[in-house]
C-alpha positions as CSV (number, residue, x, y, z in Angstrom):
1,X,-2.9,-22.9,-21.7
2,X,-3.1,-21.2,-18.3
3,X,0.2,-20.2,-16.8
4,X,1.1,-19.9,-13.1
5,X,0.9,-16.2,-13.5
6,X,-2.6,-16.5,-14.9
7,X,-3.6,-18.6,-12.0
8,X,-2.2,-16.1,-9.6
9,X,-4.1,-13.3,-11.2
10,X,-7.3,-15.2,-11.0
11,X,-6.6,-15.8,-7.3
12,X,-6.2,-12.0,-6.7
13,X,-9.4,-11.3,-8.7
14,X,-11.3,-13.6,-6.4
15,X,-9.4,-12.3,-3.3
16,X,-10.5,-8.7,-4.2
17,X,-14.1,-9.6,-3.7
18,X,-13.3,-11.1,-0.3
19,X,-11.1,-8.2,0.8
20,X,-13.7,-5.7,-0.2
21,X,-16.3,-7.1,2.2
22,X,-16.9,-5.0,5.3
23,X,-13.8,-3.7,7.0
24,X,-11.5,-6.8,6.4
25,X,-8.8,-4.6,4.8
26,X,-9.8,-1.4,6.5
27,X,-11.8,0.1,3.7
28,X,-14.4,1.6,5.9
29,X,-11.6,3.1,8.1
30,X,-10.0,4.5,5.0
31,X,-13.3,6.1,3.8
32,X,-13.6,7.7,7.2
33,X,-10.4,9.5,6.6
34,X,-7.7,7.3,8.1
35,X,-4.4,6.3,6.6
36,X,-3.8,2.6,5.9
37,X,-0.1,2.7,6.6
38,X,2.2,1.3,9.3
39,X,4.3,3.5,11.5
40,X,7.5,2.0,10.2
41,X,6.6,3.0,6.7
42,X,5.6,6.5,7.5
43,X,8.7,7.2,9.7
44,X,11.2,5.6,7.3
45,X,9.9,6.9,4.0
46,X,9.5,10.3,5.5
47,X,7.9,13.4,3.9
48,X,6.4,12.5,0.5
49,X,4.7,15.8,-0.2
50,X,5.1,16.6,-3.9
51,X,7.1,13.5,-4.6
52,X,6.3,11.0,-7.3
53,X,5.7,7.6,-5.8
54,X,5.3,4.3,-7.7
55,X,3.6,1.5,-5.8
56,X,4.2,-1.8,-7.5
57,X,1.9,-4.8,-6.9
58,X,-0.6,-2.3,-5.2
59,X,-3.6,-4.6,-5.0
60,X,-6.6,-2.3,-4.7
61,X,-4.5,0.7,-3.7
62,X,-5.3,1.5,0.0
63,X,-1.6,2.1,0.6
64,X,-1.3,4.0,-2.6
65,X,-4.2,6.2,-1.8
66,X,-2.9,6.7,1.8
67,X,0.4,8.0,0.4
68,X,-1.6,10.3,-1.8
69,X,-3.3,11.6,1.3
70,X,0.1,12.4,2.7
71,X,0.9,14.5,-0.4
72,X,2.6,12.1,-2.8
73,X,1.8,12.1,-6.6
74,X,1.0,8.4,-6.8
75,X,0.9,5.7,-9.5
76,X,-0.2,2.1,-8.6
77,X,0.5,-0.9,-10.8
78,X,-1.2,-4.3,-10.4
79,X,-2.2,-7.1,-12.7
80,X,-5.7,-7.7,-11.3
81,X,-8.4,-5.8,-13.2
82,X,-10.9,-6.4,-10.3
83,X,-8.5,-4.9,-7.8
84,X,-7.8,-1.9,-10.0
85,X,-11.5,-1.3,-10.6
86,X,-11.9,-1.1,-6.8
87,X,-8.8,1.1,-6.5
88,X,-10.2,3.6,-9.0
89,X,-13.6,3.6,-7.3
90,X,-12.1,4.3,-3.9
91,X,-10.0,7.1,-5.4
92,X,-13.1,8.7,-7.0
93,X,-15.2,8.3,-3.9
94,X,-12.5,9.8,-1.7
95,X,-11.7,12.6,-4.1
96,X,-8.0,11.5,-4.3
97,X,-6.0,12.1,-7.5
98,X,-4.3,8.8,-8.3
99,X,-3.3,6.8,-11.4
100,X,-3.7,3.0,-11.6
101,X,-2.2,0.9,-14.4
102,X,-3.1,-2.7,-15.1
103,X,0.0,-4.7,-15.8
104,X,2.0,-7.7,-14.7
105,X,4.9,-6.3,-12.8
106,X,7.3,-7.9,-15.3
107,X,5.6,-6.2,-18.2
108,X,5.3,-2.8,-16.5
109,X,8.0,-1.1,-18.6
110,X,5.8,-1.6,-21.7
111,X,2.9,0.1,-20.0
112,X,4.8,2.8,-18.0
113,X,7.9,4.6,-19.1
114,X,8.7,7.1,-16.4
115,X,10.9,7.6,-13.4
116,X,9.9,8.2,-9.8
117,X,11.3,9.6,-6.6
118,X,10.1,6.7,-4.6
119,X,9.3,3.1,-5.6
120,X,7.3,1.4,-2.8
121,X,6.3,-2.2,-2.1
122,X,4.9,-3.7,1.0
123,X,3.8,-6.9,2.7
124,X,3.2,-10.1,0.8
125,X,4.7,-9.1,-2.6
126,X,8.0,-11.1,-2.6
127,X,6.5,-14.6,-2.2
128,X,4.6,-14.4,-5.5
129,X,7.6,-13.5,-7.7
130,X,9.2,-16.2,-9.9
131,X,12.2,-14.1,-10.9
132,X,13.6,-11.8,-8.1
133,X,16.7,-10.5,-10.1
134,X,14.5,-9.4,-13.0
135,X,12.0,-7.8,-10.6
136,X,14.9,-5.9,-9.0
137,X,16.0,-4.6,-12.4
138,X,12.5,-3.3,-13.0
139,X,12.4,-1.5,-9.7
140,X,15.8,0.1,-10.5
141,X,14.7,1.3,-13.9
142,X,11.9,3.3,-12.4
143,X,14.1,5.2,-9.9
144,X,15.2,8.7,-10.5
145,X,18.9,9.3,-9.6
146,X,19.0,9.8,-5.9
147,X,15.5,8.2,-5.5
148,X,14.7,5.5,-3.0
149,X,13.3,2.0,-3.2
150,X,11.4,1.1,0.0
151,X,10.1,-2.4,0.8
152,X,8.6,-3.7,4.0
153,X,7.9,-7.4,4.2
154,X,7.7,-10.1,6.8
155,X,7.5,-13.9,7.1
156,X,3.9,-15.1,6.8
157,X,4.1,-16.8,10.2
158,X,4.2,-13.4,11.9
159,X,0.5,-13.1,11.0
160,X,-0.4,-15.4,13.9
161,X,0.4,-12.5,16.3
162,X,-1.7,-9.4,17.0
163,X,-0.7,-6.1,15.3
164,X,-0.5,-3.8,18.4
165,X,2.1,-1.5,16.8
166,X,0.0,-0.6,13.7
167,X,-1.0,3.0,13.2
168,X,-4.2,4.2,11.6
169,X,-4.0,8.0,12.1
170,X,-1.0,8.8,9.9
171,X,1.0,9.9,13.0
172,X,4.8,9.7,13.0
173,X,4.9,9.7,16.8
174,X,7.3,7.0,18.2
175,X,4.8,6.3,20.9
176,X,2.9,3.0,20.6
177,X,-0.4,3.5,18.6
178,X,-3.4,3.5,20.9
179,X,-6.3,1.2,20.0
180,X,-8.7,3.8,21.5
181,X,-7.3,6.9,19.7
182,X,-7.1,6.3,16.0
183,X,-8.6,9.3,14.3
184,X,-6.9,11.8,12.1
185,X,-6.2,15.2,13.6
186,X,-8.8,17.9,12.6
187,X,-8.1,19.7,9.4
188,X,-9.3,23.1,8.4
189,X,-12.9,23.0,7.5
190,X,-13.1,19.2,8.3
191,X,-13.9,17.6,11.7
192,X,-12.1,14.5,12.6
193,X,-13.8,11.2,11.9
194,X,-15.6,9.4,14.7
195,X,-15.4,5.9,13.4
196,X,-14.9,3.3,16.2
197,X,-11.5,1.7,16.9
198,X,-10.1,-0.4,14.1
199,X,-10.4,-4.1,14.7
200,X,-7.2,-6.2,14.5
201,X,-5.8,-6.4,11.0
202,X,-5.5,-10.0,9.9
203,X,-3.9,-9.0,6.6
204,X,-0.7,-7.4,7.8
205,X,2.0,-8.5,10.1
206,X,3.0,-6.7,13.3
207,X,5.7,-4.1,12.6
208,X,7.6,-5.5,15.5
209,X,8.3,-8.6,13.4
210,X,8.7,-7.0,10.0
211,X,11.8,-6.2,8.0
212,X,12.0,-3.0,6.0
213,X,14.7,-2.0,3.5
214,X,15.2,1.5,2.1
215,X,17.6,1.6,-0.7
216,X,18.8,4.9,-2.3
């Protein structure tokens, strides 16, 4: 008999096909070299270079891979095989070293027995969880002593508003992100991408209405 968790997984398998179309989730922007992270996350998590980062409920890993681009050693966990197949494909196409593990978040300890400097979750993860205390225990077991758990989430209603405060260039500047200047700075041996401005992101809430918690 199908369980609610099975139905949820089937939903995310189907959603992956939808989210992978065109630039709905910013895939093409990511392929062009941009980071798919918000300013609030980049500024509050801070420097991740060389740190081990676990991204729980990672979907198809754009955030996970964006943290890897910023220097983190990343592991993503999700229960959707379709989403993880896309995540691995994006990692291979982008030349990014990342590990993705297929597991229900509640069963993750059986599939992954390590500790991390950072455990990261973002936007739209909490509303699907049937047992928040147990989920919190799983987060805690993955943290190294002195590590941080970072979560950013928002009420779904905020999605009716535009996302003017999003960033797409990995910048940590406090200035409002410009819709007409969203490319990465040039790197040695690599010109900056010239992809047009990113369209409004209907998946994520505006950071002006989000709530983020960093727990260490």
